[in-house]
N, C-alpha and C positions, 0 to 999 in steps of 0.2 A: 147798453144794447149788446155788447159782446161779453157779457158775464155768464150767459147760459151756454151749456154744452152744445145744444143743437145749433145755435146761431153761429158759433165759432166753427163747427164742423161744416155747416153750409158754406161759410166763407172759404173754407179750405177746398171744398168741392168746386166752387166757382174758380178758385185759383188754379186748380188742375186743368179745368176747361180753358181758361185763359192761356195757360202754358201751351196747350195743344194748338190753339189758334195762332199764337206767335211763332211756333215752330213751322206751321204751314205757311205763314206770311214770310218767314225768312227764306224758305225754299222757293216760293213763288217769286219773291223779289230778286233773289240771286239768279234765278233762271232768266228773268226778264232782262236785267241789266247785263247779263253775260251774252245775250243774243241780240240786244238792241242798244243803241247809244241814246239814252234818254235826253242828252243835252242837244242832240241834233235831230230830234223827231220833227218831221214835217207835218203840220196839222192843217187840215182844211176846215176852218172854223165854220164855214157855211154848212158843209156836210155834217160836221159834228153836232151842230145845234139841231139840224133836221133829224138826225138819228136819235138825239136825246128826246125830241118830241114824239118820235115814233115808238120808242122803247122806254116809256116813262117808268114802267114797273121795275126795270133794272136799276135806274137811278134812285128810286124810292127805297128799294130793297137794300141797295148799298149804303144809303144813309142810315137806315134803320139798323143794319148790321153794325156799322161803326158806332152808333149810339148805344147799342146793346153791349158792345165790347167796352165802351167807356164806363157804363154803369157797373159792369163786372169788375173792372179794374178799380173803380172807386170803392166798391165793397171790400175788396181785398186790402186796399190801402187803409181804409178806415179801420178794419179789423186789426191789422198789424200795428198801426199807429196807436190805436186804443190800448192794446196790450203792452206795447213798448213804452207808453207814457208812464207805466208803473215803475220803470227803471230810470229813465231820463226824460222827464216831461218836456223840457224845452226843445231838445233835439228831435224828439218824436213829433211834437206839435208842429215845429217848423218843417220837418220832412214831409209830414202829411199835408201841410198847407201848400208847399211847393208842388207836390205831385197832384193835388187836387186842382191847382191852377193850370197845370199843364194838361190834365185830362179835360178841364173845362174848355180849353181852346179846341180840343178835338171834338167836344160835344157841339160847339158852335159850328164847326165844319160839317158835322153830321146833319145838323138842321139845315144848313145852307145847301148841302148836296141834295137832300131829299125834298126840300120845299122850294127854296129860292131859285136854284139852278133849273129845276124841273119847270117851274112857272115861266121862267125866262125863255126856255126852249119852246114851250107851248105858245107863248106870245110871238116868237119868231116865225113859227109855222103858220100862224093865223093872220098876221098883219101884212098889208100890201104897201105900207109906207116905207120907202127906202131909207129915209132918215132914221126911222125907228129901228129898222133892221140893222143899220150901221151901228147905232147906239148899243143894240143888244150884242153885236159882234165884239165891240170894244169891251163891253161888260164881261163877256165870256173870256176874253183874253186877260183882262185884269183879274178875273176870278181865279185863273190858274195861279197867278202870283199870290193872291190872297190865300189860296189853299197851301201853297208852300210856306207862307208866313205862319199860318196856323200850325203846321207840322213842326216848324223850327221853334215856335213858342213852346210846343210840347217838349221837344228835346231840351230846350233851354231851362225849363222848369224841372224836368225830370232828373237831370244830372245832379243838381244840388239836393233835390228831394230824396233821391236814392242814397246819396252819401250821408245825409243827415239821419235818415232812417237807419242806415247801417251803423252809424256812430251811436245811436241811441240803444242799439242792441249789443254793444260791445260787452263781452263777458259771457254772452250766451253760448252754450255748447253748439257745436256743429258749424256748418259753412254759411249760415245765414248772414252774419255781418259782413264777411268777406265777399260773398256773392253779390250783395247789394252794392258794395263799394266798387266791385269789378264792373257791374252793370253801369254804374255812374261813369267810370273811366271809359268804357266802350262808347257810351253816348257822347262824351266829350271828344273822343277820337274821331267820331263820325263827321264833325265839322271840318277839320283840316283835310281829311280824306276827300270829302265832297268838293271842297274848294280846289284841291289839287286835280281831281278828275275833271272838273269843269274847265279849269285853265288848260289842261292838256288837250281836251277835246275842242274847245272853242278857239283857242289861240294857235295851237300847233297841229290840230287835226290828228292827234294821237289819242286813242281811247283804249286803255288797258282794261279789258272786260273782266279779266280774272281778279283784278284789284277791286273793281266795283262790286263783283259778286262776293268777294271776301268781306268787304265793308258791310254789305247787307246782312250777311250771315253773322258777323260779329255784333252789330247793333241790335238786331232783332233776336238773335240767339242769346245775347246778354240779358235782354229784358225777359225772354222766356225762362232763362235760368233763375232770374230773380223771382219770377212768378212761381216757379216750381218750389224753390226753397221756402218761400213765404207760405205756400199752401201746405208744404210738409210740416213746417213749424206750427202752423195753426192746427193741423190735424193731430199732431202729437200733444199739443196743449189742450185741445178740446177733449181728448180722451181722458184727461186727468181731471176735468172739471166735473162738478156734480150736475145732476140732471136739472 
């Protein structure tokens, strides 16, 4: 599939777009956590479900956007892993498999956000059974933890996937292998930083917003850098391929 010049160049273009999206996500996430404490957000689940039912377009659009980003990332990962398999097949295959598993977790979250969550919100707005409403409230509360689990599954699979993919490209010129390993290290660093921030906020009522913002910039910025160098590598490689 990635033997033709046009296919590789298309994957490179998608990688550039993905890089831009991740940069915007890093900026938005850093701003949010620097102005609000996400560990002490007070949620009115009744009002939240009502709003989801009223503005179903936003939920569906958000899920579709996440699904589109996952597809874009899968295309870039497949292109890089396919070309890297010529150098080190085992590392490239394992790296691609880990990243695909992590992105698969995000794809499940996208489907849940756009379909399951929206349908539950519509049920909540239409039912008069108090027991049913209570069950939907509990489901919404558990759904937040399910979303967190899916995101951490992505990070858990992405870290070894990026490292293995970087290892498979050792010997290549440029920053590509080092950038992929750096992104893997930043993803791993995100776990202890998140646990530290949660402990400080929940146990000691101290929230260093600057550290939370720095954490978001590092993790999403590292993934953005990885996307950019992969896109650049594919772009240079595609220009050398025959039509």
